[in-house]
Structure formats: C-alpha cells, structure tokens
KOLKEKE-239440 format. One line per field, with one value per residue (C-alpha): z, y, x; residue number from 1. Coordinates in steps of 0.05 Angstrom, whole numbers, plus 5000, padded with zeros to 4 digits. Each point is the difference from the previous one (the first is absolute). Layout:
<balums>
z (Z / ...) $
y (Y / ...) $
x (X / ...) $
nr (NUM / ...) $
</balums>
This chain:
<balums>
z (1934 / 4949 / 4988 / 4932 / 4956 / 4928 / 4931 / 4979 / 4929 / 4990 / 4925 / 4945 / 4974 / 5011 / 5061 / 5036 / 5010 / 5048 / 5070 / 5068 / 5053 / 5069 / 5004 / 5044 / 4960 / 5052 / 5004 / 4943 / 4975 / 4974 / 4962 / 5012 / 5037 / 5029 / 4979 / 5029 / 4942 / 5007 / 4926 / 4941 / 4927 / 4946 / 4930 / 4935 / 5004 / 5061 / 4954 / 4955 / 5058 / 5023 / 4930 / 4986 / 4944 / 5042 / 5031 / 5074 / 5050 / 5030 / 5052 / 5001 / 5012 / 4956 / 5004 / 4983 / 5044 / 5069 / 5053 / 5074 / 5062 / 5012 / 5060 / 4999 / 4961 / 4985 / 5008 / 4955 / 4987 / 4999 / 4988 / 5029 / 5071 / 5035 / 4996 / 4932 / 4951 / 4934 / 4933 / 4950 / 4936 / 4989 / 4943 / 5034 / 5014 / 5072 / 5026 / 5010 / 5075 / 5068 / 5005 / 4955 / 5005 / 4942 / 4978 / 5005 / 4925 / 4986 / 5067 / 5010 / 5059 / 4990 / 5007 / 5048 / 4941 / 4971 / 5037 / 5000 / 4953 / 4949 / 5005 / 4991 / 4940 / 4966 / 5013 / 4944 / 4953 / 5013 / 4991 / 4937 / 4974 / 5016 / 4966 / 4938 / 4989 / 5024 / 4994 / 4945 / 4949 / 5024 / 4982 / 4988 / 5004 / 4937 / 4980 / 4990 / 5037 / 4993 / 5066 / 5000 / 5060 / 5020 / 5055 / 5038 / 5058 / 4958 / 4944 / 5044 / 5029 / 4929 / 4976 / 5058 / 4996 / 4924 / 5006 / 5056 / 4956 / 4941 / 4955 / 4963 / 5022 / 4958 / 5039 / 4986 / 5046 / 4998 / 5026 / 5002 / 5076 / 4995 / 4946 / 5045 / 5056 / 4953 / 4976 / 5072 / 5010 / 4943 / 4938 / 4941 / 4956 / 5015 / 4950 / 5018 / 4970 / 5011 / 4948 / 4948 / 4981 / 5033 / 4945 / 4949 / 5056 / 5024 / 4929 / 4995 / 5067 / 4979 / 4930 / 4971 / 5036 / 5053 / 5070 / 5023 / 5056 / 5015 / 5072 / 5003 / 5056 / 4958 / 4959 / 4944 / 4979 / 4991 / 4978 / 4924 / 4997 / 5050 / 4957 / 4942 / 5043 / 5005 / 4963 / 4968 / 5052 / 5051 / 5060 / 5018 / 5075 / 5020 / 5076 / 5012 / 4974 / 5020 / 4935 / 4993 / 4987 / 4935 / 4955 / 4946 / 4979 / 4926 / 4992 / 4930 / 5029 / 5043 / 4938 / 4956 / 5054 / 4997 / 5037 / 5064 / 5066 / 5044 / 5072 / 5057 / 5062 / 5068 / 5062 / 5033 / 4940 / 5015 / 5077 / 5008 / 5049 / 5064 / 4967 / 4943 / 5051 / 5040 / 4939 / 4971 / 5064 / 5016 / 4933 / 5014 / 5068 / 4969 / 4950 / 5055 / 5046 / 4944 / 4988 / 4926 / 5009 / 5047 / 5018 / 4991 / 5043 / 4974 / 5032 / 5067 / 5023 / 5065 / 4991 / 4997 / 4945 / 4951 / 4954 / 4993 / 4984 / 4945 / 4970 / 4999 / 4969 / 4945 / 4988 / 4983 / 5057 / 5033 / 4989 / 5032 / 5053 / 5044 / 5071 / 5049 / 5074 / 5050) $
y (2612 / 4958 / 4932 / 4973 / 4941 / 5024 / 4973 / 5022 / 4992 / 5013 / 4985 / 4988 / 4931 / 4939 / 4984 / 4977 / 5073 / 5012 / 5006 / 5024 / 5048 / 5024 / 5076 / 5057 / 5043 / 5055 / 5047 / 5027 / 5069 / 5058 / 4976 / 4926 / 4942 / 4936 / 4938 / 4929 / 4954 / 4945 / 4979 / 5018 / 4996 / 4968 / 5030 / 4987 / 5069 / 4975 / 4954 / 5059 / 5036 / 4936 / 4986 / 5072 / 5011 / 5060 / 5029 / 5016 / 5019 / 4940 / 4973 / 5007 / 4966 / 4978 / 4997 / 5051 / 4988 / 4977 / 5004 / 5009 / 5043 / 5070 / 4999 / 5072 / 5065 / 5054 / 5075 / 5034 / 4936 / 5008 / 4947 / 4941 / 4977 / 4941 / 4939 / 5017 / 4942 / 5024 / 4975 / 5034 / 4994 / 5037 / 5024 / 4985 / 4925 / 4975 / 4967 / 4931 / 5006 / 4998 / 5076 / 5061 / 5075 / 5029 / 5070 / 5014 / 5008 / 4931 / 4966 / 4996 / 4976 / 4933 / 4990 / 4945 / 4959 / 4991 / 4954 / 5012 / 4944 / 5022 / 5072 / 4978 / 4959 / 5053 / 5070 / 5004 / 4951 / 5028 / 5072 / 4979 / 4968 / 5063 / 5044 / 4957 / 4992 / 5064 / 5054 / 4977 / 4960 / 5028 / 4935 / 5006 / 4949 / 4960 / 5005 / 4939 / 4996 / 4951 / 4985 / 4962 / 4956 / 5001 / 4948 / 5039 / 5047 / 5063 / 4959 / 4972 / 5069 / 5029 / 4946 / 5010 / 5076 / 5001 / 4951 / 5042 / 5063 / 4962 / 4987 / 4935 / 4967 / 4956 / 4973 / 4962 / 4949 / 4937 / 4941 / 4972 / 5008 / 5074 / 5008 / 4972 / 5046 / 5061 / 4981 / 4993 / 5072 / 5033 / 4983 / 4987 / 4963 / 4974 / 4985 / 4951 / 5033 / 4934 / 4967 / 5055 / 5070 / 5049 / 5052 / 4956 / 4975 / 5070 / 5021 / 4937 / 5015 / 5072 / 4986 / 5032 / 5066 / 4994 / 5029 / 5072 / 4989 / 4951 / 4999 / 4964 / 4986 / 4953 / 5050 / 4984 / 4932 / 5023 / 5073 / 4996 / 4945 / 5038 / 5063 / 4957 / 4982 / 5073 / 5031 / 5068 / 5053 / 4945 / 5005 / 4955 / 5006 / 4968 / 5001 / 4945 / 4966 / 4927 / 4977 / 5058 / 5075 / 5023 / 5034 / 5051 / 5006 / 4996 / 5060 / 4977 / 4938 / 5044 / 5039 / 4940 / 4968 / 5061 / 5060 / 4960 / 5023 / 4968 / 5021 / 4976 / 5026 / 5005 / 4996 / 5061 / 5043 / 4987 / 4997 / 5058 / 5042 / 4986 / 5015 / 4951 / 4947 / 5010 / 4998 / 4938 / 4960 / 5020 / 4973 / 4936 / 4991 / 5012 / 4944 / 4954 / 5016 / 4986 / 4932 / 5018 / 4993 / 4949 / 4991 / 4928 / 4980 / 4933 / 5000 / 5022 / 4995 / 5018 / 5067 / 4972 / 4951 / 5058 / 4968 / 4939 / 5045 / 5033 / 4933 / 4979 / 5066 / 5000 / 4926 / 5013 / 4954 / 5049 / 5024 / 5059 / 5038 / 4981 / 5027 / 4997 / 4992 / 5033) $
x (8184 / 4962 / 5030 / 4981 / 5017 / 5005 / 5019 / 5070 / 5026 / 5075 / 5001 / 4950 / 4985 / 4955 / 4959 / 5063 / 5022 / 4943 / 5031 / 4977 / 5026 / 4981 / 4997 / 4978 / 4951 / 4998 / 4940 / 4958 / 5019 / 4959 / 4940 / 5016 / 4968 / 5030 / 4961 / 5005 / 4984 / 4950 / 5000 / 5044 / 4980 / 5043 / 4999 / 5036 / 5031 / 5039 / 5039 / 5018 / 5033 / 5035 / 5027 / 5020 / 4950 / 4978 / 5064 / 5001 / 5054 / 5036 / 4999 / 4925 / 4933 / 4943 / 4925 / 4946 / 4940 / 4980 / 4946 / 5011 / 4990 / 5026 / 5048 / 5023 / 4990 / 5050 / 4994 / 4948 / 4960 / 4925 / 4948 / 5039 / 5010 / 5033 / 4955 / 4970 / 4995 / 5028 / 5025 / 5046 / 5038 / 5065 / 5043 / 5066 / 5010 / 5005 / 4937 / 5031 / 5011 / 4967 / 4996 / 5008 / 5000 / 4959 / 4978 / 4925 / 4987 / 4971 / 4981 / 4924 / 4960 / 4967 / 4925 / 4979 / 4975 / 5070 / 5049 / 5075 / 5019 / 4949 / 5025 / 5073 / 4980 / 4958 / 5026 / 5052 / 4966 / 4930 / 5020 / 5038 / 4936 / 4960 / 5052 / 5006 / 4925 / 4969 / 5053 / 5047 / 4959 / 4933 / 4964 / 4926 / 4943 / 4993 / 5074 / 5044 / 5066 / 5058 / 5035 / 5066 / 5020 / 4927 / 5008 / 5053 / 4990 / 4987 / 4967 / 4945 / 4984 / 4998 / 4953 / 4952 / 5002 / 4989 / 4942 / 4969 / 4999 / 4969 / 5060 / 5014 / 5065 / 5046 / 5059 / 5063 / 5034 / 5041 / 4959 / 4929 / 5000 / 5018 / 4948 / 4946 / 5022 / 4996 / 4931 / 4976 / 5023 / 4964 / 5041 / 4953 / 5050 / 5069 / 5055 / 5055 / 5062 / 5038 / 4954 / 4986 / 5019 / 4954 / 4993 / 4962 / 4955 / 4985 / 4980 / 4956 / 4966 / 4986 / 4976 / 5063 / 4989 / 5054 / 4997 / 4998 / 5051 / 5056 / 5026 / 5067 / 5048 / 5044 / 5040 / 5048 / 4972 / 4928 / 5005 / 4999 / 4948 / 4957 / 5001 / 4975 / 4940 / 4977 / 4942 / 5010 / 5018 / 5009 / 5047 / 5058 / 5012 / 5066 / 5010 / 5053 / 5062 / 4994 / 5031 / 5048 / 4999 / 4968 / 5052 / 4987 / 4927 / 4983 / 4954 / 4986 / 4967 / 4955 / 4981 / 4988 / 4956 / 4954 / 5029 / 5009 / 5030 / 5053 / 5013 / 5045 / 4963 / 5032 / 4956 / 5031 / 4984 / 4927 / 5007 / 5047 / 4960 / 4962 / 4932 / 5017 / 5020 / 4936 / 4955 / 5033 / 5002 / 4928 / 4979 / 5039 / 4968 / 4932 / 5011 / 5024 / 4942 / 4950 / 5034 / 5004 / 5075 / 5031 / 5073 / 5023 / 5059 / 5025 / 5070 / 5027 / 5072 / 5036 / 5034 / 5070 / 4980 / 4992 / 5052 / 4955 / 4941 / 5041 / 5019 / 4927 / 4978 / 5052 / 4991 / 4927 / 4981 / 4953 / 4929 / 4965 / 5039 / 5059 / 5009 / 5058 / 4984 / 5049) $
nr (1 / 2 / 3 / 4 / 5 / 6 / 7 / 8 / 9 / 10 / 11 / 12 / 13 / 14 / 15 / 16 / 17 / 18 / 19 / 20 / 21 / 22 / 23 / 24 / 25 / 26 / 27 / 28 / 29 / 30 / 31 / 32 / 33 / 34 / 35 / 36 / 37 / 38 / 39 / 40 / 41 / 42 / 43 / 44 / 45 / 46 / 47 / 48 / 49 / 50 / 51 / 52 / 53 / 54 / 55 / 56 / 57 / 58 / 59 / 60 / 61 / 62 / 63 / 64 / 65 / 66 / 67 / 68 / 69 / 70 / 71 / 72 / 73 / 74 / 75 / 76 / 77 / 78 / 79 / 80 / 81 / 82 / 83 / 84 / 85 / 86 / 87 / 88 / 89 / 90 / 91 / 92 / 93 / 94 / 95 / 96 / 97 / 98 / 99 / 100 / 101 / 102 / 103 / 104 / 105 / 106 / 107 / 108 / 109 / 110 / 111 / 112 / 113 / 114 / 115 / 116 / 117 / 118 / 119 / 120 / 121 / 122 / 123 / 124 / 125 / 126 / 127 / 128 / 129 / 130 / 131 / 132 / 133 / 134 / 135 / 136 / 137 / 138 / 139 / 140 / 141 / 142 / 143 / 144 / 145 / 146 / 147 / 148 / 149 / 150 / 151 / 152 / 153 / 154 / 155 / 156 / 157 / 158 / 159 / 160 / 161 / 162 / 163 / 164 / 165 / 166 / 167 / 168 / 169 / 170 / 171 / 172 / 173 / 174 / 175 / 176 / 177 / 178 / 179 / 180 / 181 / 182 / 183 / 184 / 185 / 186 / 187 / 188 / 189 / 190 / 191 / 192 / 193 / 194 / 195 / 196 / 197 / 198 / 199 / 200 / 201 / 202 / 203 / 204 / 205 / 206 / 207 / 208 / 209 / 210 / 211 / 212 / 213 / 214 / 215 / 216 / 217 / 218 / 219 / 220 / 221 / 222 / 223 / 224 / 225 / 226 / 227 / 228 / 229 / 230 / 231 / 232 / 233 / 234 / 235 / 236 / 237 / 238 / 239 / 240 / 241 / 242 / 243 / 244 / 245 / 246 / 247 / 248 / 249 / 250 / 251 / 252 / 253 / 254 / 255 / 256 / 257 / 258 / 259 / 260 / 261 / 262 / 263 / 264 / 265 / 266 / 267 / 268 / 269 / 270 / 271 / 272 / 273 / 274 / 275 / 276 / 277 / 278 / 279 / 280 / 281 / 282 / 283 / 284 / 285 / 286 / 287 / 288 / 289 / 290 / 291 / 292 / 293 / 294 / 295 / 296 / 297 / 298 / 299 / 300 / 301 / 302 / 303 / 304 / 305 / 306 / 307 / 308 / 309 / 310 / 311 / 312 / 313 / 314 / 315 / 316 / 317 / 318 / 319 / 320 / 321 / 322 / 323 / 324 / 325 / 326) $
</balums>
C-alpha cells in the first residue's frame, strides 16, 4: 500500500478547480518505478491542461516534472533501485502529488552536483531549451535569436544557453526589473513590449537584417509580428500558447518574408526514445555542471498551494522557475 496525496481536477477551469485527494497508488507495474517526490516543477503547460486547452481524461491530475527518491521498482526494471535520487518529466500530467508511479522512459539519476529543487525546476524547461536550440532550430555561434518572455523560467535558460554557444540574444519582456534580470542571464538587448512594438526595434537592432530564429512561448499575440522579424530562410519556433493558440498560418507571409519556416515542436517528438532522453539530459547536466546555465528558482509554494502558484504564473507575477514543495 502506498498512501499518496495527489492533485485531482474534476472539471477544467481556473486555478480554483485544483483539488486534492488521498489515494492508494499500489505497487509499480512492469517497467515502472514508484517515486516519492521531494520537489515538483511548475510549468505554463500545466495551466493548459487545467483550462482544457490540452484535453485530458477527467478526473485527472496535472504537472509534468518532479524530483524525488525511488521507493520501489516494478518487474523488468533495470537501471533503477530503491534509494536512487531521480528526476523526470512526463507526457501524461500528474506530478502534483507526494508520490507517483512513472514509466522508465524519462526518469534519470541525478548527479550529486544537482540538488532536488534545481532538478525539479529544470528538467522540463531545461530539456525544452536544449531541444529548441540544439535539435530544432540548430542555432550556431554568431547567429541572432529573438526570445519572447525572456525573463520566465524557459526564457532565462534559453538566454544563458544561447549566450554560452556564442549566439546574440534579443529578448522581450514587460518591465525594467525583468529586463535587468534577463540581461544578467546573457540577454544582449531587451525590448519592453509594454512600451514599444518589438518588430521595428528588432529590425533597428539588426541593421534591417532581422533574426535567423525566433523562439516564442507566447503564441497568438506575437506570431505574425515575430515572422516579420525573420531574415530570409529564417525559422519561427512557436513552443507555447500563453496568449492563445495560433490559428491558421498564412503561408504567403512566410513566402513574402523570404521563404521562412514555421514549426510547432513538441518535446516528446525529440525525446521519444531512451537514447534521446539520455543524450538530451546529459547535455543539460553538462551545461549545469559548467555553470554556463543556472536554474533560477524565484518562487516556492507548499504543494497544496498550487492554485496560488498558477495565479502568480498567469498573472505574470513570476520570474525564473517556480517549485512546489511536498
């Protein structure tokens, strides 16, 4: 018997729909491990599941990443044992809880140099940054990249990572305080979208050439203007929907901008096999160990105050990463 306290959502909606339940998880099955969580990451994608933007079976849980300790392993499991410190991200939501049974596709053992809270804050966001920069856009040294929401959890990791590989980073954010934070994490220039339109400023900063890559987690509100920031054969990488889902794409705009590309990458299309997971997380841990990339945790909440964490996140009252503590 494994007693656990888990998030339970009966209907989609605002943060108020986040409820809690005491359950017996039982024992892990074939190819599964039972994890006791020590820290749980909060990501914007969690709000998409809560609101129903991304459908899921109800009642259900939310949450995509956590760190903790293996308490039991199921039949056929190799490479993990009780007592191992691990972290994971998962495709199916459900990490908001004291315990979870997870398949062994994405969990990885944590090196001693990475503490549990850092791991919970960085697994999903850090692997997302690795995927967007190195596998999707294939950014090279000397290229200029526009990063939206650059002071957020993913944004700060993107800025540091891009700077570490020799790219020039232009970011957008909402306040002077967030702009200063972004600059302290590798952003070369920051545009306050609350004070001016970003496309003319990007063109000014690039001498009219535009950028080779835009990395955007905002979505509908920034898509068209972002495409207009691209240089010929540039790539628009849209990985989130904070302002709403992008509708039909005007392929004529991509052509007129100079044979540009637009992609909507999903993490599990790049981390779909165990070798891909191991390669990507190894690269992330390498960047963390070198201190070229650092996880910034600016907010922590007790686990059962997850609704307050969501309100802060969607109210743009957060910077860096947010972690729940069971």
